[in-house]
C-alpha positions as CSV (number, residue, x, y, z in Angstrom):
1,X,75.9,123.7,86.3
2,X,76.9,125.0,89.8
3,X,77.6,128.7,89.7
4,X,78.7,130.6,92.9
5,X,76.2,133.2,94.0
6,X,78.9,135.7,94.9
7,X,82.6,136.2,94.3
8,X,85.0,134.6,96.8
9,X,87.5,137.3,97.9
10,X,91.2,136.7,97.5
11,X,91.6,136.7,101.3
12,X,89.0,134.1,101.8
13,X,90.3,131.9,99.0
14,X,93.8,132.2,100.6
15,X,92.5,131.2,104.0
16,X,91.0,128.1,102.5
17,X,94.2,127.2,100.8
18,X,96.4,127.8,103.8
19,X,96.2,124.1,104.8
20,X,97.1,122.8,101.3
21,X,100.8,123.4,101.7
22,X,103.0,120.3,101.6
23,X,105.3,119.8,104.6
24,X,108.8,118.3,104.5
25,X,109.1,114.7,105.4
26,X,110.1,114.0,109.0
27,X,113.3,112.1,109.8
28,X,114.5,110.9,113.2
29,X,118.0,109.8,114.3
30,X,118.3,106.1,114.8
31,X,119.3,105.2,118.3
32,X,121.6,102.3,117.3
33,X,123.3,103.5,114.0
34,X,122.8,107.2,114.4
35,X,121.6,107.4,110.8
36,X,118.5,109.4,109.8
37,X,115.4,107.3,109.0
38,X,111.6,107.9,108.6
39,X,109.6,107.3,111.8
40,X,107.7,104.0,111.9
41,X,109.8,102.6,109.1
42,X,112.4,99.8,109.0
43,X,116.0,100.8,109.0
44,X,117.1,99.2,105.7
45,X,120.8,99.2,106.5
46,X,120.5,97.2,109.8
47,X,117.1,95.6,109.1
48,X,115.9,96.5,112.6
49,X,112.4,97.8,113.6
50,X,111.5,98.6,117.2
51,X,114.4,96.8,118.6
52,X,114.0,93.5,116.7
53,X,115.6,92.1,113.5
54,X,113.0,92.1,110.7
55,X,115.2,91.9,107.6
56,X,118.6,90.6,106.8
57,X,121.2,93.4,107.2
58,X,122.7,94.8,103.9
59,X,126.4,94.4,103.5
């Protein structure tokens, strides 16, 4: 069984965990509708992606 040779200090443990924090999801304002949407995702209301119609628009 693996056993650490010495104790890891609280500071060193905290520095390692500093990158584990979850970030909030990013949203961008759609140019056409002005609604918020995720970047690189289809706008489900209009069905547009990168200026072309991909899905039928919802009513």
